[in-house]
C-alpha positions as CSV (number, residue, x, y, z in Angstrom):
1,M,22.9,90.2,27.7
2,R,19.6,89.0,26.7
3,Q,19.0,85.0,26.3
4,R,16.8,84.2,23.9
5,I,14.1,80.9,24.1
6,A,12.1,79.6,21.6
7,I,9.5,77.1,22.5
8,F,6.8,75.2,20.9
9,G,5.0,72.2,21.5
10,D,1.2,70.1,20.4
11,L,2.8,69.2,16.9
12,H,0.5,66.7,16.7
13,S,1.7,64.9,13.6
14,N,2.0,67.9,11.7
15,V,5.4,67.7,9.9
16,A,4.4,70.7,7.9
17,A,4.0,73.0,10.7
18,T,7.1,71.6,12.0
19,T,9.7,72.2,10.0
20,A,8.1,75.6,9.4
21,V,8.7,76.4,13.2
22,L,12.5,75.0,12.9
23,T,12.8,77.1,9.8
24,E,11.9,80.2,11.7
25,I,13.6,79.7,14.9
26,A,16.6,79.4,13.0
27,T,16.8,82.6,11.2
28,I,16.3,84.2,15.1
29,A,19.4,81.7,16.1
30,P,17.9,81.6,19.9
31,D,20.2,80.0,22.9
32,A,17.9,77.8,23.4
33,V,14.9,75.5,21.8
34,Y,12.5,73.0,23.4
35,C,9.7,71.5,23.0
36,L,6.6,70.5,24.8
37,G,5.3,67.6,23.9
38,D,2.4,65.8,21.6
39,L,4.3,65.2,19.1
40,V,1.8,62.6,17.4
41,G,-1.8,62.3,17.4
42,Y,-4.5,63.5,14.9
43,G,-2.3,64.3,12.2
44,A,-1.3,62.2,8.9
45,C,2.5,62.2,9.5
46,P,3.7,61.0,13.1
47,N,7.1,59.3,11.7
48,E,8.3,61.6,9.7
49,T,7.2,64.5,13.1
50,V,8.7,62.6,15.7
51,A,12.2,61.6,13.2
52,I,12.9,66.0,13.4
53,I,12.6,66.2,17.1
54,K,14.5,62.8,18.2
55,D,17.6,63.8,15.1
56,R,17.9,67.4,15.9
57,G,17.8,66.1,19.7
58,I,15.5,68.8,21.0
59,P,14.9,68.6,24.8
60,T,11.6,67.3,24.7
61,I,8.8,66.8,27.6
62,M,6.2,64.1,26.9
63,G,3.0,64.7,26.3
64,N,-0.6,63.0,27.1
65,Y,-0.2,61.6,23.2
66,D,2.9,60.6,23.7
67,D,2.4,58.9,26.6
68,G,-0.7,57.2,25.1
69,V,1.1,56.2,21.9
70,G,4.4,55.7,23.5
71,F,2.5,52.8,25.9
72,D,0.3,51.6,23.9
73,R,-2.6,52.8,25.7
74,D,-6.2,52.3,25.2
75,D,-6.8,56.2,26.2
76,C,-5.2,59.1,25.1
77,G,-5.8,61.1,28.1
78,C,-7.5,63.9,26.8
79,A,-10.9,63.7,28.9
80,Y,-12.8,64.6,26.2
81,K,-16.4,65.3,27.0
82,D,-18.5,65.1,24.2
83,E,-19.0,61.9,23.1
84,A,-18.0,62.5,19.3
85,E,-15.3,64.2,19.9
86,A,-14.3,60.9,22.7
87,A,-15.0,58.8,19.5
88,R,-12.8,60.8,17.1
89,G,-10.1,60.7,19.6
90,Q,-9.9,57.2,19.9
91,E,-9.7,56.8,16.3
92,S,-6.7,58.8,15.9
93,L,-5.2,57.5,19.0
94,F,-5.3,53.4,17.6
95,W,-4.3,55.2,14.1
96,S,-1.4,56.8,15.5
97,R,-0.7,53.4,17.3
98,R,-0.7,51.6,14.2
99,Q,1.3,53.8,12.2
100,T,3.8,55.2,14.7
101,I,7.1,52.4,14.2
102,D,9.0,50.8,16.9
103,V,11.2,53.2,17.6
104,H,9.7,56.0,17.8
105,K,7.7,54.7,20.3
106,A,10.7,54.1,22.3
107,Y,11.7,57.8,21.8
108,L,8.3,58.6,23.0
109,R,8.5,56.3,26.4
110,S,11.9,58.0,26.8
111,L,10.8,61.9,27.5
112,P,10.6,63.1,30.6
113,A,7.5,64.7,32.8
114,E,9.0,68.3,33.1
115,I,12.2,70.4,32.0
116,R,13.7,72.7,34.4
117,F,16.1,75.3,33.7
118,E,17.3,79.0,35.0
119,A,18.1,82.3,32.6
120,G,18.7,85.4,34.3
121,G,18.2,84.4,37.4
122,K,14.5,83.7,37.3
123,R,13.5,79.4,37.3
124,V,11.8,78.5,34.1
125,R,9.5,75.4,34.2
126,L,8.2,73.8,31.3
127,V,5.6,71.3,31.2
128,H,2.8,69.6,29.0
129,G,0.0,70.5,30.5
130,S,0.2,71.5,34.3
131,P,2.3,70.7,37.3
132,R,0.4,68.5,38.3
133,R,-0.7,66.5,35.5
134,M,0.5,66.2,31.5
135,N,-3.5,66.1,30.6
136,E,-4.8,68.9,32.8
137,Y,-6.2,71.8,30.5
138,L,-5.2,75.4,31.7
139,F,-7.3,77.7,29.9
140,E,-7.1,81.4,30.5
141,D,-10.7,81.3,31.6
142,R,-10.4,78.8,34.0
143,D,-11.2,79.9,37.4
144,P,-8.8,83.0,38.7
145,R,-8.8,81.0,42.5
146,S,-8.1,77.6,40.9
147,L,-5.1,79.7,38.6
148,E,-3.6,81.1,41.6
149,R,-3.4,78.0,43.5
150,I,-1.5,76.1,40.8
151,A,0.7,79.1,40.2
152,R,1.5,79.3,44.0
153,G,2.5,75.4,43.5
154,A,4.2,75.7,40.8
155,D,8.0,76.2,42.2
156,C,9.3,78.5,39.5
157,D,9.1,82.1,38.5
158,I,8.3,81.3,35.2
159,L,5.8,78.4,33.7
160,V,5.6,77.6,30.1
161,F,3.0,74.8,29.4
162,G,1.1,73.8,26.2
163,H,-2.1,71.5,25.9
164,T,-5.1,73.3,25.4
165,H,-4.0,74.5,22.2
166,K,-4.9,78.2,22.7
167,P,-1.9,80.4,24.0
168,W,-2.3,83.0,26.4
169,I,-0.4,85.2,28.8
170,K,-0.5,86.2,32.8
171,E,1.0,86.9,35.3
172,I,-0.5,85.3,38.4
173,A,0.5,85.2,41.9
174,G,4.0,86.5,41.3
175,V,4.3,83.5,38.8
176,L,4.6,84.2,34.6
177,M,2.1,82.0,33.2
178,V,2.8,81.3,29.5
179,N,0.9,78.9,27.0
180,A,2.4,78.2,24.0
181,G,-0.7,77.4,22.1
182,S,-0.2,75.0,19.7
183,A,2.4,74.5,16.8
184,G,0.8,71.5,14.5
185,K,-3.1,71.8,15.7
186,P,-4.4,75.2,16.9
187,K,-7.8,75.7,18.2
188,D,-8.1,79.8,18.3
189,G,-9.2,80.4,15.0
190,D,-5.6,80.9,13.6
191,P,-4.2,78.2,11.5
192,R,-1.0,79.2,11.2
193,A,1.5,77.6,13.6
194,A,1.8,79.2,17.3
195,W,5.1,79.1,19.0
196,V,7.0,81.3,21.8
197,L,9.9,83.4,22.2
198,L,11.1,84.0,25.5
199,E,13.7,86.3,26.3
200,I,15.0,87.4,29.4
201,D,17.9,90.1,30.8
202,D,20.6,89.7,32.8
203,G,18.9,91.7,35.6
204,G,15.6,88.8,35.4
205,D,13.6,90.9,33.2
206,P,11.6,88.3,31.0
207,R,9.6,89.2,27.6
208,V,7.1,86.6,26.1
209,D,6.1,86.7,22.2
210,I,3.8,84.4,21.0
211,R,4.7,84.2,17.4
212,R,2.2,82.6,14.4
213,T,4.0,81.0,11.3
214,A,2.3,80.6,8.0
215,Y,3.3,76.9,6.8
216,D,1.1,74.5,3.8
217,V,-1.9,73.8,5.5
218,P,-3.8,72.4,2.4
219,A,-0.7,69.3,2.1
220,M,-1.1,68.8,5.6
221,A,-5.6,68.6,5.2
222,A,-5.1,66.5,2.7
223,A,-2.8,64.2,4.0
224,I,-5.3,63.1,6.8
225,R,-8.1,63.0,4.4
226,A,-6.4,60.6,2.3
227,A,-5.4,58.5,5.7
228,D,-7.6,55.5,6.0
229,G,-8.7,56.1,10.1
230,L,-8.2,59.4,10.5
231,P,-11.3,61.2,10.7
232,D,-11.7,64.1,8.0
233,F,-12.5,66.6,11.0
234,Y,-9.2,67.2,11.9
235,A,-8.8,68.5,8.3
236,R,-11.3,71.2,8.8
237,D,-9.7,71.9,12.4
238,L,-6.3,72.5,10.6
239,E,-8.2,74.5,8.2
240,T,-10.1,76.9,10.7
241,G,-7.6,76.9,13.2
242,G,-10.3,74.7,15.4
243,A,-13.0,77.5,15.3
244,R,-16.1,75.6,15.2
């Protein structure tokens, strides 16, 4: 019997993308659905997005933006290297803090740092950034020696994560590493929402499929432009899939 598990994350206040992904997932009827966090930030609909995940009781881990907004921090933990990008990120963080209601902040604070489970005899670990830090970026082109060290210390057979908004799949040091991309703010040039379908049979043979789901990008971009305090730059990000 093959277990089917849907995993998505980095929603970033994009209620239309979140709804579209969950609608498509429902047509597949997987055995489980998980969220990798970063429900808020960047987009214009933080409360609506959090409410969907919270009300449906979807198991979710804490992302760096959830931490920043939930605890009213002054830094989103994004580790921006570009000054202009850092300034926009701060605008987004403070806007999201102001807009997110207290009950949703409490929910964000309650999220765990990771989720572990077994499927088909395989140990699966879900984190936001990396097993070491929620805000560590694991890009596919990172030094292979560094990725190998992370894989060897991951204490799992399948590691699923996000944070970079760029999906990739690779087996490293015996660990299947899966970046699920971003549902609400892709950065790989494809504006469609990204998510992952993980299938594992009874023999422990995993199969991973990165799915893309279309949603109403113009509506979400318009909502960002209409929000006083959110940089229009993030609307263009949605329209271009992060291509710059």
